[in-house]
C-alpha positions in Angstrom: 23.6 207.2 182.3 22.5 208.4 178.8 21.8 205.6 176.3 22.3 206.0 172.6 19.1 204.1 171.9 15.9 206.1 171.8 12.1 205.5 171.7 11.1 204.7 168.2 14.4 203.4 166.9 14.6 200.1 165.1 17.0 197.6 166.9 18.2 194.2 166.4 18.6 191.6 169.2 22.2 190.3 169.3 21.9 187.9 172.2 19.3 185.8 173.9 16.4 183.7 172.9 15.2 186.3 170.3 18.7 186.7 168.7 18.4 187.9 165.2 14.9 189.4 165.4 14.3 193.2 164.9 11.6 195.4 166.4 10.8 199.0 167.2 11.7 200.4 170.7 8.6 201.2 172.7 10.2 202.4 176.0 13.5 203.1 177.4 14.3 202.9 181.2 17.7 204.6 181.5 17.8 204.1 185.3 17.6 200.3 185.0 19.3 200.1 181.6 16.5 198.3 179.9 14.6 198.7 176.7 11.1 197.4 175.8 11.1 196.3 172.1 7.9 195.5 170.1 7.4 191.7 169.6 10.6 190.7 171.5 11.0 188.9 174.8 7.3 187.9 175.0 6.3 186.3 178.4 3.2 184.7 179.7 1.5 186.6 182.6 -1.3 185.1 184.7 -4.0 187.6 185.7 -6.9 187.4 188.0 -10.4 188.6 186.9 -10.8 192.3 187.6 -12.9 195.2 186.4 -10.5 195.8 183.5 -10.2 192.1 182.6 -13.4 190.3 183.4 -12.3 186.9 182.3 -8.7 186.8 183.7 -6.3 184.1 182.3 -3.0 184.0 180.6 -1.7 187.2 178.8 1.2 187.3 176.5 3.2 190.6 176.9 6.6 192.1 176.1 9.1 192.3 178.8 12.1 194.7 178.9 15.5 193.5 178.0 18.9 194.9 178.8 20.1 197.6 176.3 23.4 195.8 175.8 21.6 192.8 174.2 20.3 195.1 171.3 22.0 197.1 168.6 20.7 199.8 166.3 19.7 199.0 162.7 21.2 201.2 159.9 19.5 202.1 156.6 20.7 198.9 155.0 19.3 196.7 157.8 22.5 195.7 159.4 23.3 196.1 163.2 25.5 199.0 164.0 26.8 201.2 166.8 25.8 204.8 167.0 28.1 207.8 166.7 27.5 211.5 167.0 28.3 214.0 164.3 28.0 217.8 164.7 27.7 220.3 161.9 27.9 223.9 161.6 25.3 225.4 159.3 25.5 229.2 159.2 26.2 229.7 162.8 23.8 227.1 164.0 25.4 223.9 165.4 23.4 220.7 164.9 24.1 217.2 166.3 22.9 214.1 164.7 23.3 210.3 165.3 25.0 208.5 162.6 25.6 204.7 161.9 29.1 203.6 162.3 28.8 201.0 159.5 28.0 203.4 156.8 28.2 207.0 158.2 24.5 207.8 157.3 22.1 209.4 159.7 19.9 207.2 161.9 
């Protein structure tokens, strides 16, 4: 399944514990339909001491959330759905993603 949310997009969380917060998409997993958003869904992870982490302890890290729980943010900072617009410029067809709220390019 192809998702309309891409890596690097700014999204707003619409449901869950972090509802209302915005962040940048770090990773998209289209097979599991999950996105990893910077600063969202932070969980505690216990780690044993190892060569990479000498001390061990409790680490806070972002965990992925389902893509249906986030929406893209348009140029005005409002949550929006994404649409696709095609243009024909001198024989070259280009496609771009647009915001449904204001029609501007994302």
